[in-house]
mmCIF file as Biopython writes it, N, C-alpha, C and O atoms, coordinates in Angstrom:
data_model
#
loop_
_atom_site.group_PDB
_atom_site.id
_atom_site.type_symbol
_atom_site.label_atom_id
_atom_site.label_alt_id
_atom_site.label_comp_id
_atom_site.label_asym_id
_atom_site.label_entity_id
_atom_site.label_seq_id
_atom_site.pdbx_PDB_ins_code
_atom_site.Cartn_x
_atom_site.Cartn_y
_atom_site.Cartn_z
_atom_site.occupancy
_atom_site.B_iso_or_equiv
_atom_site.auth_seq_id
_atom_site.auth_asym_id
_atom_site.pdbx_PDB_model_num
ATOM 1   N N  . MET A ? 1  ? 86.419 110.513 87.702  1.0 0.0 1  A 1 
ATOM 2   C CA . MET A ? 1  ? 85.095 110.437 87.126  1.0 0.0 1  A 1 
ATOM 3   C C  . MET A ? 1  ? 84.327 109.326 87.847  1.0 0.0 1  A 1 
ATOM 4   O O  . MET A ? 1  ? 84.820 108.205 87.974  1.0 0.0 1  A 1 
ATOM 5   N N  . ASP A ? 2  ? 83.142 109.636 88.307  1.0 0.0 2  A 1 
ATOM 6   C CA . ASP A ? 2  ? 82.292 108.611 88.914  1.0 0.0 2  A 1 
ATOM 7   C C  . ASP A ? 2  ? 81.580 107.827 87.821  1.0 0.0 2  A 1 
ATOM 8   O O  . ASP A ? 2  ? 80.969 108.408 86.925  1.0 0.0 2  A 1 
ATOM 9   N N  . ARG A ? 3  ? 81.665 106.505 87.903  1.0 0.0 3  A 1 
ATOM 10  C CA . ARG A ? 3  ? 81.061 105.639 86.889  1.0 0.0 3  A 1 
ATOM 11  C C  . ARG A ? 3  ? 79.768 104.974 87.365  1.0 0.0 3  A 1 
ATOM 12  O O  . ARG A ? 3  ? 78.975 104.498 86.552  1.0 0.0 3  A 1 
ATOM 13  N N  . ASN A ? 4  ? 79.557 104.942 88.682  1.0 0.0 4  A 1 
ATOM 14  C CA . ASN A ? 4  ? 78.325 104.356 89.237  1.0 0.0 4  A 1 
ATOM 15  C C  . ASN A ? 4  ? 78.079 102.938 88.738  1.0 0.0 4  A 1 
ATOM 16  O O  . ASN A ? 4  ? 76.969 102.612 88.317  1.0 0.0 4  A 1 
ATOM 17  N N  . LEU A ? 5  ? 79.105 102.097 88.783  1.0 0.0 5  A 1 
ATOM 18  C CA . LEU A ? 5  ? 79.006 100.755 88.223  1.0 0.0 5  A 1 
ATOM 19  C C  . LEU A ? 5  ? 78.430 99.709  89.168  1.0 0.0 5  A 1 
ATOM 20  O O  . LEU A ? 5  ? 77.689 98.829  88.728  1.0 0.0 5  A 1 
ATOM 21  N N  . ASP A ? 6  ? 78.752 99.785  90.447  1.0 0.0 6  A 1 
ATOM 22  C CA . ASP A ? 6  ? 78.422 98.654  91.321  1.0 0.0 6  A 1 
ATOM 23  C C  . ASP A ? 6  ? 77.088 98.769  92.039  1.0 0.0 6  A 1 
ATOM 24  O O  . ASP A ? 6  ? 76.557 97.751  92.485  1.0 0.0 6  A 1 
ATOM 25  N N  . GLY A ? 7  ? 76.530 99.948  92.169  1.0 0.0 7  A 1 
ATOM 26  C CA . GLY A ? 7  ? 75.227 100.086 92.810  1.0 0.0 7  A 1 
ATOM 27  C C  . GLY A ? 7  ? 75.251 100.026 94.329  1.0 0.0 7  A 1 
ATOM 28  O O  . GLY A ? 7  ? 74.195 99.974  94.960  1.0 0.0 7  A 1 
ATOM 29  N N  . VAL A ? 8  ? 76.441 100.030 94.927  1.0 0.0 8  A 1 
ATOM 30  C CA . VAL A ? 8  ? 76.562 100.024 96.387  1.0 0.0 8  A 1 
ATOM 31  C C  . VAL A ? 8  ? 77.008 101.422 96.794  1.0 0.0 8  A 1 
ATOM 32  O O  . VAL A ? 8  ? 78.173 101.785 96.629  1.0 0.0 8  A 1 
ATOM 33  N N  . TYR A ? 9  ? 76.076 102.199 97.326  1.0 0.0 9  A 1 
ATOM 34  C CA . TYR A ? 9  ? 76.336 103.615 97.593  1.0 0.0 9  A 1 
ATOM 35  C C  . TYR A ? 9  ? 76.604 103.901 99.066  1.0 0.0 9  A 1 
ATOM 36  O O  . TYR A ? 9  ? 76.036 103.272 99.959  1.0 0.0 9  A 1 
ATOM 37  N N  . PHE A ? 10 ? 77.486 104.869 99.287  1.0 0.0 10 A 1 
ATOM 38  C CA . PHE A ? 10 ? 77.815 105.332 100.628 1.0 0.0 10 A 1 
ATOM 39  C C  . PHE A ? 10 ? 77.783 106.852 100.629 1.0 0.0 10 A 1 
ATOM 40  O O  . PHE A ? 10 ? 78.124 107.499 99.638  1.0 0.0 10 A 1 
ATOM 41  N N  . ARG A ? 11 ? 77.366 107.410 101.763 1.0 0.0 11 A 1 
ATOM 42  C CA . ARG A ? 11 ? 77.365 108.862 101.930 1.0 0.0 11 A 1 
ATOM 43  C C  . ARG A ? 11 ? 78.759 109.280 102.379 1.0 0.0 11 A 1 
ATOM 44  O O  . ARG A ? 11 ? 79.247 108.853 103.425 1.0 0.0 11 A 1 
ATOM 45  N N  . VAL A ? 12 ? 79.394 110.128 101.563 1.0 0.0 12 A 1 
ATOM 46  C CA . VAL A ? 12 ? 80.726 110.621 101.892 1.0 0.0 12 A 1 
ATOM 47  C C  . VAL A ? 12 ? 80.775 112.131 101.666 1.0 0.0 12 A 1 
ATOM 48  O O  . VAL A ? 12 ? 80.014 112.679 100.869 1.0 0.0 12 A 1 
ATOM 49  N N  . MET A ? 13 ? 81.668 112.776 102.370 1.0 0.0 13 A 1 
ATOM 50  C CA . MET A ? 13 ? 81.867 114.209 102.224 1.0 0.0 13 A 1 
ATOM 51  C C  . MET A ? 13 ? 82.840 114.450 101.076 1.0 0.0 13 A 1 
ATOM 52  O O  . MET A ? 13 ? 83.970 113.961 101.084 1.0 0.0 13 A 1 
ATOM 53  N N  . ARG A ? 14 ? 82.377 115.217 100.086 1.0 0.0 14 A 1 
ATOM 54  C CA . ARG A ? 14 ? 83.232 115.599 98.958  1.0 0.0 14 A 1 
ATOM 55  C C  . ARG A ? 14 ? 83.028 117.074 98.670  1.0 0.0 14 A 1 
ATOM 56  O O  . ARG A ? 14 ? 81.900 117.542 98.517  1.0 0.0 14 A 1 
ATOM 57  N N  . ASN A ? 15 ? 84.119 117.789 98.599  1.0 0.0 15 A 1 
ATOM 58  C CA . ASN A ? 15 ? 84.070 119.221 98.308  1.0 0.0 15 A 1 
ATOM 59  C C  . ASN A ? 15 ? 83.130 119.965 99.250  1.0 0.0 15 A 1 
ATOM 60  O O  . ASN A ? 15 ? 82.411 120.874 98.837  1.0 0.0 15 A 1 
ATOM 61  N N  . GLY A ? 16 ? 83.145 119.566 100.523 1.0 0.0 16 A 1 
ATOM 62  C CA . GLY A ? 16 ? 82.336 120.235 101.527 1.0 0.0 16 A 1 
ATOM 63  C C  . GLY A ? 16 ? 80.865 119.873 101.528 1.0 0.0 16 A 1 
ATOM 64  O O  . GLY A ? 16 ? 80.079 120.476 102.258 1.0 0.0 16 A 1 
ATOM 65  N N  . LYS A ? 17 ? 80.480 118.891 100.712 1.0 0.0 17 A 1 
ATOM 66  C CA . LYS A ? 17 ? 79.075 118.474 100.626 1.0 0.0 17 A 1 
ATOM 67  C C  . LYS A ? 17 ? 78.982 116.958 100.781 1.0 0.0 17 A 1 
ATOM 68  O O  . LYS A ? 17 ? 79.889 116.225 100.389 1.0 0.0 17 A 1 
ATOM 69  N N  . TRP A ? 18 ? 77.867 116.499 101.360 1.0 0.0 18 A 1 
ATOM 70  C CA . TRP A ? 18 ? 77.614 115.067 101.443 1.0 0.0 18 A 1 
ATOM 71  C C  . TRP A ? 18 ? 77.093 114.596 100.100 1.0 0.0 18 A 1 
ATOM 72  O O  . TRP A ? 18 ? 76.260 115.253 99.477  1.0 0.0 18 A 1 
ATOM 73  N N  . ASP A ? 19 ? 77.597 113.439 99.657  1.0 0.0 19 A 1 
ATOM 74  C CA . ASP A ? 19 ? 77.205 112.892 98.366  1.0 0.0 19 A 1 
ATOM 75  C C  . ASP A ? 19 ? 77.094 111.379 98.483  1.0 0.0 19 A 1 
ATOM 76  O O  . ASP A ? 19 ? 77.802 110.765 99.282  1.0 0.0 19 A 1 
ATOM 77  N N  . SER A ? 20 ? 76.216 110.776 97.699  1.0 0.0 20 A 1 
ATOM 78  C CA . SER A ? 20 ? 76.119 109.319 97.615  1.0 0.0 20 A 1 
ATOM 79  C C  . SER A ? 20 ? 77.044 108.858 96.498  1.0 0.0 20 A 1 
ATOM 80  O O  . SER A ? 20 ? 76.897 109.267 95.347  1.0 0.0 20 A 1 
ATOM 81  N N  . VAL A ? 21 ? 78.008 107.994 96.852  1.0 0.0 21 A 1 
ATOM 82  C CA . VAL A ? 21 ? 79.037 107.582 95.900  1.0 0.0 21 A 1 
ATOM 83  C C  . VAL A ? 21 ? 79.143 106.066 95.905  1.0 0.0 21 A 1 
ATOM 84  O O  . VAL A ? 21 ? 79.164 105.443 96.967  1.0 0.0 21 A 1 
ATOM 85  N N  . CYS A ? 22 ? 79.209 105.473 94.714  1.0 0.0 22 A 1 
ATOM 86  C CA . CYS A ? 22 ? 79.393 104.028 94.580  1.0 0.0 22 A 1 
ATOM 87  C C  . CYS A ? 22 ? 80.714 103.608 95.219  1.0 0.0 22 A 1 
ATOM 88  O O  . CYS A ? 22 ? 81.697 104.348 95.198  1.0 0.0 22 A 1 
ATOM 89  N N  . PHE A ? 23 ? 80.710 102.410 95.784  1.0 0.0 23 A 1 
ATOM 90  C CA . PHE A ? 23 ? 81.919 101.894 96.415  1.0 0.0 23 A 1 
ATOM 91  C C  . PHE A ? 23 ? 83.108 101.952 95.462  1.0 0.0 23 A 1 
ATOM 92  O O  . PHE A ? 23 ? 84.193 102.378 95.858  1.0 0.0 23 A 1 
ATOM 93  N N  . SER A ? 24 ? 82.922 101.533 94.221  1.0 0.0 24 A 1 
ATOM 94  C CA . SER A ? 24 ? 84.039 101.500 93.271  1.0 0.0 24 A 1 
ATOM 95  C C  . SER A ? 24 ? 84.519 102.891 92.863  1.0 0.0 24 A 1 
ATOM 96  O O  . SER A ? 24 ? 85.591 103.016 92.272  1.0 0.0 24 A 1 
ATOM 97  N N  . ASP A ? 25 ? 83.754 103.932 93.162  1.0 0.0 25 A 1 
ATOM 98  C CA . ASP A ? 25 ? 84.164 105.302 92.870  1.0 0.0 25 A 1 
ATOM 99  C C  . ASP A ? 25 ? 84.792 106.005 94.072  1.0 0.0 25 A 1 
ATOM 100 O O  . ASP A ? 25 ? 85.252 107.141 93.958  1.0 0.0 25 A 1 
ATOM 101 N N  . LEU A ? 26 ? 84.814 105.335 95.221  1.0 0.0 26 A 1 
ATOM 102 C CA . LEU A ? 26 ? 85.435 105.911 96.407  1.0 0.0 26 A 1 
ATOM 103 C C  . LEU A ? 26 ? 86.951 105.894 96.263  1.0 0.0 26 A 1 
ATOM 104 O O  . LEU A ? 26 ? 87.504 105.073 95.532  1.0 0.0 26 A 1 
ATOM 105 N N  . THR A ? 27 ? 87.611 106.796 96.955  1.0 0.0 27 A 1 
ATOM 106 C CA . THR A ? 27 ? 89.068 106.724 97.035  1.0 0.0 27 A 1 
ATOM 107 C C  . THR A ? 27 ? 89.419 105.515 97.913  1.0 0.0 27 A 1 
ATOM 108 O O  . THR A ? 27 ? 88.565 104.994 98.631  1.0 0.0 27 A 1 
ATOM 109 N N  . GLU A ? 28 ? 90.650 105.085 97.852  1.0 0.0 28 A 1 
ATOM 110 C CA . GLU A ? 28 ? 91.073 103.963 98.692  1.0 0.0 28 A 1 
ATOM 111 C C  . GLU A ? 28 ? 90.874 104.296 100.174 1.0 0.0 28 A 1 
ATOM 112 O O  . GLU A ? 28 ? 90.468 103.438 100.958 1.0 0.0 28 A 1 
ATOM 113 N N  . GLU A ? 29 ? 91.157 105.523 100.546 1.0 0.0 29 A 1 
ATOM 114 C CA . GLU A ? 29 ? 90.968 105.952 101.935 1.0 0.0 29 A 1 
ATOM 115 C C  . GLU A ? 29 ? 89.489 105.881 102.336 1.0 0.0 29 A 1 
ATOM 116 O O  . GLU A ? 29 ? 89.164 105.422 103.431 1.0 0.0 29 A 1 
ATOM 117 N N  . GLN A ? 30 ? 88.605 106.328 101.461 1.0 0.0 30 A 1 
ATOM 118 C CA . GLN A ? 30 ? 87.171 106.256 101.745 1.0 0.0 30 A 1 
ATOM 119 C C  . GLN A ? 30 ? 86.694 104.806 101.833 1.0 0.0 30 A 1 
ATOM 120 O O  . GLN A ? 30 ? 85.857 104.477 102.673 1.0 0.0 30 A 1 
ATOM 121 N N  . MET A ? 31 ? 87.226 103.940 100.965 1.0 0.0 31 A 1 
ATOM 122 C CA . MET A ? 31 ? 86.882 102.519 101.033 1.0 0.0 31 A 1 
ATOM 123 C C  . MET A ? 31 ? 87.266 101.951 102.393 1.0 0.0 31 A 1 
ATOM 124 O O  . MET A ? 31 ? 86.489 101.228 103.017 1.0 0.0 31 A 1 
ATOM 125 N N  . ASP A ? 32 ? 88.475 102.285 102.849 1.0 0.0 32 A 1 
ATOM 126 C CA . ASP A ? 32 ? 88.928 101.817 104.159 1.0 0.0 32 A 1 
ATOM 127 C C  . ASP A ? 32 ? 87.976 102.289 105.258 1.0 0.0 32 A 1 
ATOM 128 O O  . ASP A ? 32 ? 87.624 101.520 106.152 1.0 0.0 32 A 1 
ATOM 129 N N  . LEU A ? 33 ? 87.564 103.544 105.191 1.0 0.0 33 A 1 
ATOM 130 C CA . LEU A ? 33 ? 86.673 104.087 106.213 1.0 0.0 33 A 1 
ATOM 131 C C  . LEU A ? 33 ? 85.327 103.369 106.261 1.0 0.0 33 A 1 
ATOM 132 O O  . LEU A ? 33 ? 84.828 103.066 107.345 1.0 0.0 33 A 1 
ATOM 133 N N  . VAL A ? 34 ? 84.732 103.092 105.087 1.0 0.0 34 A 1 
ATOM 134 C CA . VAL A ? 34 ? 83.422 102.437 105.112 1.0 0.0 34 A 1 
ATOM 135 C C  . VAL A ? 34 ? 83.531 100.964 105.499 1.0 0.0 34 A 1 
ATOM 136 O O  . VAL A ? 34 ? 82.568 100.388 106.006 1.0 0.0 34 A 1 
ATOM 137 N N  . MET A ? 35 ? 84.694 100.345 105.266 1.0 0.0 35 A 1 
ATOM 138 C CA . MET A ? 35 ? 84.855 98.934  105.628 1.0 0.0 35 A 1 
ATOM 139 C C  . MET A ? 35 ? 85.320 98.727  107.064 1.0 0.0 35 A 1 
ATOM 140 O O  . MET A ? 35 ? 85.141 97.646  107.626 1.0 0.0 35 A 1 
ATOM 141 N N  . ASP A ? 36 ? 85.918 99.759  107.661 1.0 0.0 36 A 1 
ATOM 142 C CA . ASP A ? 36 ? 86.400 99.636  109.041 1.0 0.0 36 A 1 
ATOM 143 C C  . ASP A ? 36 ? 85.271 99.214  109.971 1.0 0.0 36 A 1 
ATOM 144 O O  . ASP A ? 36 ? 84.162 99.746  109.909 1.0 0.0 36 A 1 
ATOM 145 N N  . ASP A ? 37 ? 85.570 98.257  110.826 1.0 0.0 37 A 1 
ATOM 146 C CA . ASP A ? 37 ? 84.659 97.796  111.877 1.0 0.0 37 A 1 
ATOM 147 C C  . ASP A ? 37 ? 83.380 97.132  111.362 1.0 0.0 37 A 1 
ATOM 148 O O  . ASP A ? 37 ? 82.431 96.956  112.127 1.0 0.0 37 A 1 
ATOM 149 N N  . GLN A ? 38 ? 83.337 96.762  110.084 1.0 0.0 38 A 1 
ATOM 150 C CA . GLN A ? 38 ? 82.161 96.047  109.569 1.0 0.0 38 A 1 
ATOM 151 C C  . GLN A ? 38 ? 82.296 94.560  109.893 1.0 0.0 38 A 1 
ATOM 152 O O  . GLN A ? 38 ? 83.405 94.024  109.897 1.0 0.0 38 A 1 
ATOM 153 N N  . PRO A ? 39 ? 81.178 93.894  110.163 1.0 0.0 39 A 1 
ATOM 154 C CA . PRO A ? 39 ? 81.243 92.459  110.432 1.0 0.0 39 A 1 
ATOM 155 C C  . PRO A ? 39 ? 81.617 91.665  109.174 1.0 0.0 39 A 1 
ATOM 156 O O  . PRO A ? 39 ? 81.425 92.129  108.050 1.0 0.0 39 A 1 
ATOM 157 N N  . ILE A ? 40 ? 82.145 90.482  109.387 1.0 0.0 40 A 1 
ATOM 158 C CA . ILE A ? 40 ? 82.576 89.611  108.281 1.0 0.0 40 A 1 
ATOM 159 C C  . ILE A ? 40 ? 81.446 89.375  107.282 1.0 0.0 40 A 1 
ATOM 160 O O  . ILE A ? 40 ? 81.688 89.403  106.075 1.0 0.0 40 A 1 
ATOM 161 N N  . ASP A ? 41 ? 80.226 89.143  107.749 1.0 0.0 41 A 1 
ATOM 162 C CA . ASP A ? 41 ? 79.113 88.894  106.833 1.0 0.0 41 A 1 
ATOM 163 C C  . ASP A ? 41 ? 78.844 90.102  105.933 1.0 0.0 41 A 1 
ATOM 164 O O  . ASP A ? 41 ? 78.489 89.939  104.766 1.0 0.0 41 A 1 
ATOM 165 N N  . TRP A ? 42 ? 79.012 91.300  106.467 1.0 0.0 42 A 1 
ATOM 166 C CA . TRP A ? 42 ? 78.836 92.511  105.669 1.0 0.0 42 A 1 
ATOM 167 C C  . TRP A ? 42 ? 79.909 92.569  104.580 1.0 0.0 42 A 1 
ATOM 168 O O  . TRP A ? 42 ? 79.611 92.875  103.426 1.0 0.0 42 A 1 
ATOM 169 N N  . LEU A ? 43 ? 81.157 92.274  104.951 1.0 0.0 43 A 1 
ATOM 170 C CA . LEU A ? 43 ? 82.257 92.292  103.990 1.0 0.0 43 A 1 
ATOM 171 C C  . LEU A ? 43 ? 82.075 91.220  102.915 1.0 0.0 43 A 1 
ATOM 172 O O  . LEU A ? 43 ? 82.357 91.458  101.740 1.0 0.0 43 A 1 
ATOM 173 N N  . LYS A ? 44 ? 81.605 90.043  103.321 1.0 0.0 44 A 1 
ATOM 174 C CA . LYS A ? 44 ? 81.332 88.978  102.344 1.0 0.0 44 A 1 
ATOM 175 C C  . LYS A ? 44 ? 80.257 89.414  101.364 1.0 0.0 44 A 1 
ATOM 176 O O  . LYS A ? 44 ? 80.368 89.171  100.162 1.0 0.0 44 A 1 
ATOM 177 N N  . SER A ? 45 ? 79.230 90.051  101.871 1.0 0.0 45 A 1 
ATOM 178 C CA . SER A ? 45 ? 78.151 90.536  101.017 1.0 0.0 45 A 1 
ATOM 179 C C  . SER A ? 45 ? 78.670 91.549  100.003 1.0 0.0 45 A 1 
ATOM 180 O O  . SER A ? 45 ? 78.313 91.496  98.826  1.0 0.0 45 A 1 
ATOM 181 N N  . LEU A ? 46 ? 79.508 92.464  100.458 1.0 0.0 46 A 1 
ATOM 182 C CA . LEU A ? 46 ? 80.099 93.453  99.557  1.0 0.0 46 A 1 
ATOM 183 C C  . LEU A ? 46 ? 80.936 92.761  98.477  1.0 0.0 46 A 1 
ATOM 184 O O  . LEU A ? 46 ? 80.857 93.126  97.304  1.0 0.0 46 A 1 
ATOM 185 N N  . CYS A ? 47 ? 81.728 91.776  98.863  1.0 0.0 47 A 1 
ATOM 186 C CA . CYS A ? 47 ? 82.552 91.039  97.894  1.0 0.0 47 A 1 
ATOM 187 C C  . CYS A ? 47 ? 81.693 90.323  96.861  1.0 0.0 47 A 1 
ATOM 188 O O  . CYS A ? 47 ? 82.031 90.299  95.678  1.0 0.0 47 A 1 
ATOM 189 N N  . LYS A ? 48 ? 80.585 89.743  97.304  1.0 0.0 48 A 1 
ATOM 190 C CA . LYS A ? 48 ? 79.680 89.045  96.370  1.0 0.0 48 A 1 
ATOM 191 C C  . LYS A ? 48 ? 79.056 90.017  95.377  1.0 0.0 48 A 1 
ATOM 192 O O  . LYS A ? 48 ? 78.910 89.696  94.198  1.0 0.0 48 A 1 
ATOM 193 N N  . ILE A ? 49 ? 78.687 91.206  95.852  1.0 0.0 49 A 1 
ATOM 194 C CA . ILE A ? 49 ? 78.125 92.214  94.953  1.0 0.0 49 A 1 
ATOM 195 C C  . ILE A ? 49 ? 79.171 92.649  93.939  1.0 0.0 49 A 1 
ATOM 196 O O  . ILE A ? 49 ? 78.874 92.778  92.751  1.0 0.0 49 A 1 
ATOM 197 N N  . MET A ? 50 ? 80.399 92.876  94.406  1.0 0.0 50 A 1 
ATOM 198 C CA . MET A ? 50 ? 81.481 93.281  93.498  1.0 0.0 50 A 1 
ATOM 199 C C  . MET A ? 50 ? 81.768 92.176  92.472  1.0 0.0 50 A 1 
ATOM 200 O O  . MET A ? 50 ? 81.984 92.460  91.294  1.0 0.0 50 A 1 
ATOM 201 N N  . GLY A ? 51 ? 81.768 90.921  92.925  1.0 0.0 51 A 1 
ATOM 202 C CA . GLY A ? 51 ? 81.995 89.804  92.006  1.0 0.0 51 A 1 
ATOM 203 C C  . GLY A ? 51 ? 80.910 89.714  90.948  1.0 0.0 51 A 1 
ATOM 204 O O  . GLY A ? 51 ? 81.208 89.502  89.773  1.0 0.0 51 A 1 
ATOM 205 N N  . ALA A ? 52 ? 79.649 89.873  91.351  1.0 0.0 52 A 1 
ATOM 206 C CA . ALA A ? 52 ? 78.535 89.833  90.405  1.0 0.0 52 A 1 
ATOM 207 C C  . ALA A ? 52 ? 78.626 90.995  89.416  1.0 0.0 52 A 1 
ATOM 208 O O  . ALA A ? 52 ? 78.318 90.839  88.235  1.0 0.0 52 A 1 
ATOM 209 N N  . THR A ? 53 ? 79.046 92.151  89.906  1.0 0.0 53 A 1 
ATOM 210 C CA . THR A ? 53 ? 79.195 93.311  89.026  1.0 0.0 53 A 1 
ATOM 211 C C  . THR A ? 53 ? 80.280 93.067  87.991  1.0 0.0 53 A 1 
ATOM 212 O O  . THR A ? 53 ? 80.094 93.378  86.815  1.0 0.0 53 A 1 
ATOM 213 N N  . LEU A ? 54 ? 81.421 92.510  88.416  1.0 0.0 54 A 1 
ATOM 214 C CA . LEU A ? 54 ? 82.499 92.202  87.468  1.0 0.0 54 A 1 
ATOM 215 C C  . LEU A ? 54 ? 82.045 91.187  86.429  1.0 0.0 54 A 1 
ATOM 216 O O  . LEU A ? 54 ? 82.347 91.329  85.244  1.0 0.0 54 A 1 
ATOM 217 N N  . LYS A ? 55 ? 81.323 90.168  86.870  1.0 0.0 55 A 1 
ATOM 218 C CA . LYS A ? 55 ? 80.827 89.149  85.935  1.0 0.0 55 A 1 
ATOM 219 C C  . LYS A ? 55 ? 79.881 89.762  84.915  1.0 0.0 55 A 1 
ATOM 220 O O  . LYS A ? 55 ? 79.976 89.479  83.721  1.0 0.0 55 A 1 
ATOM 221 N N  . THR A ? 56 ? 78.968 90.602  85.391  1.0 0.0 56 A 1 
ATOM 222 C CA . THR A ? 56 ? 78.022 91.252  84.484  1.0 0.0 56 A 1 
ATOM 223 C C  . THR A ? 56 ? 78.736 92.122  83.460  1.0 0.0 56 A 1 
ATOM 224 O O  . THR A ? 56 ? 78.393 92.104  82.277  1.0 0.0 56 A 1 
ATOM 225 N N  . LEU A ? 57 ? 79.733 92.887  83.912  1.0 0.0 57 A 1 
ATOM 226 C CA . LEU A ? 57 ? 80.498 93.719  82.977  1.0 0.0 57 A 1 
ATOM 227 C C  . LEU A ? 57 ? 81.244 92.863  81.962  1.0 0.0 57 A 1 
ATOM 228 O O  . LEU A ? 57 ? 81.257 93.178  80.772  1.0 0.0 57 A 1 
ATOM 229 N N  . GLY A ? 58 ? 81.866 91.781  82.429  1.0 0.0 58 A 1 
ATOM 230 C CA . GLY A ? 58 ? 82.573 90.885  81.520  1.0 0.0 58 A 1 
ATOM 231 C C  . GLY A ? 58 ? 81.640 90.255  80.502  1.0 0.0 58 A 1 
ATOM 232 O O  . GLY A ? 58 ? 81.965 90.174  79.318  1.0 0.0 58 A 1 
ATOM 233 N N  . ASP A ? 59 ? 80.471 89.807  80.969  1.0 0.0 59 A 1 
ATOM 234 C CA . ASP A ? 59 ? 79.494 89.199  80.061  1.0 0.0 59 A 1 
ATOM 235 C C  . ASP A ? 59 ? 78.946 90.216  79.067  1.0 0.0 59 A 1 
ATOM 236 O O  . ASP A ? 59 ? 78.819 89.925  77.878  1.0 0.0 59 A 1 
ATOM 237 N N  . THR A ? 60 ? 78.625 91.398  79.553  1.0 0.0 60 A 1 
ATOM 238 C CA . THR A ? 60 ? 78.036 92.432  78.708  1.0 0.0 60 A 1 
ATOM 239 C C  . THR A ? 60 ? 78.981 92.879  77.606  1.0 0.0 60 A 1 
ATOM 240 O O  . THR A ? 60 ? 78.564 93.067  76.463  1.0 0.0 60 A 1 
ATOM 241 N N  . PHE A ? 61 ? 80.242 93.048  77.943  1.0 0.0 61 A 1 
ATOM 242 C CA . PHE A ? 61 ? 81.211 93.584  76.998  1.0 0.0 61 A 1 
ATOM 243 C C  . PHE A ? 61 ? 82.161 92.516  76.452  1.0 0.0 61 A 1 
ATOM 244 O O  . PHE A ? 61 ? 83.134 92.836  75.770  1.0 0.0 61 A 1 
ATOM 245 N N  . ASP A ? 62 ? 81.874 91.246  76.753  1.0 0.0 62 A 1 
ATOM 246 C CA . ASP A ? 62 ? 82.653 90.116  76.251  1.0 0.0 62 A 1 
ATOM 247 C C  . ASP A ? 62 ? 84.156 90.326  76.501  1.0 0.0 62 A 1 
ATOM 248 O O  . ASP A ? 62 ? 84.978 90.247  75.589  1.0 0.0 62 A 1 
ATOM 249 N N  . ILE A ? 63 ? 84.476 90.594  77.767  1.0 0.0 63 A 1 
ATOM 250 C CA . ILE A ? 63 ? 85.881 90.793  78.126  1.0 0.0 63 A 1 
ATOM 251 C C  . ILE A ? 63 ? 86.302 89.733  79.141  1.0 0.0 63 A 1 
ATOM 252 O O  . ILE A ? 63 ? 85.499 89.255  79.942  1.0 0.0 63 A 1 
ATOM 253 N N  . SER A ? 64 ? 87.568 89.389  79.082  1.0 0.0 64 A 1 
ATOM 254 C CA . SER A ? 64 ? 88.132 88.439  80.033  1.0 0.0 64 A 1 
ATOM 255 C C  . SER A ? 64 ? 89.610 88.759  80.208  1.0 0.0 64 A 1 
ATOM 256 O O  . SER A ? 64 ? 90.188 89.542  79.454  1.0 0.0 64 A 1 
ATOM 257 N N  . SER A ? 65 ? 90.197 88.148  81.201  1.0 0.0 65 A 1 
ATOM 258 C CA . SER A ? 65 ? 91.604 88.357  81.487  1.0 0.0 65 A 1 
ATOM 259 C C  . SER A ? 65 ? 92.374 87.102  81.105  1.0 0.0 65 A 1 
ATOM 260 O O  . SER A ? 65 ? 91.934 85.989  81.394  1.0 0.0 65 A 1 
ATOM 261 N N  . GLY A ? 66 ? 93.496 87.272  80.472  1.0 0.0 66 A 1 
ATOM 262 C CA . GLY A ? 66 ? 94.326 86.120  80.138  1.0 0.0 66 A 1 
ATOM 263 C C  . GLY A ? 66 ? 94.016 85.551  78.779  1.0 0.0 66 A 1 
ATOM 264 O O  . GLY A ? 66 ? 93.199 86.083  78.027  1.0 0.0 66 A 1 
ATOM 265 N N  . ASP A ? 67 ? 94.698 84.437  78.476  1.0 0.0 67 A 1 
ATOM 266 C CA . ASP A ? 67 ? 94.527 83.767  77.182  1.0 0.0 67 A 1 
ATOM 267 C C  . ASP A ? 67 ? 93.347 82.819  77.206  1.0 0.0 67 A 1 
ATOM 268 O O  . ASP A ? 67 ? 93.042 82.217  78.235  1.0 0.0 67 A 1 
ATOM 269 N N  . ASP A ? 68 ? 92.688 82.690  76.071  1.0 0.0 68 A 1 
ATOM 270 C CA . ASP A ? 68 ? 91.568 81.756  75.937  1.0 0.0 68 A 1 
ATOM 271 C C  . ASP A ? 68 ? 92.036 80.365  75.528  1.0 0.0 68 A 1 
ATOM 272 O O  . ASP A ? 68 ? 91.231 79.437  75.459  1.0 0.0 68 A 1 
ATOM 273 N N  . GLU A ? 69 ? 93.331 80.212  75.256  1.0 0.0 69 A 1 
ATOM 274 C CA . GLU A ? 69 ? 93.846 78.942  74.763  1.0 0.0 69 A 1 
ATOM 275 C C  . GLU A ? 69 ? 94.119 77.956  75.856  1.0 0.0 69 A 1 
ATOM 276 O O  . GLU A ? 69 ? 94.559 76.839  75.584  1.0 0.0 69 A 1 
#
């Protein structure tokens, strides 16, 4: 199921058609393909977007990992 959570879209071939798919909805193989040969600054930017998305989800739904004690 595509959740469209991160807002970073890539054009990928699915079921014989091109589709815009969020990075977090890509298969691991598709993630590898879009990250291959990207410059370090591009990868850092992607990581920052993913980090901000995780923070927003955690804040919105009041979720965290681990003990609060």
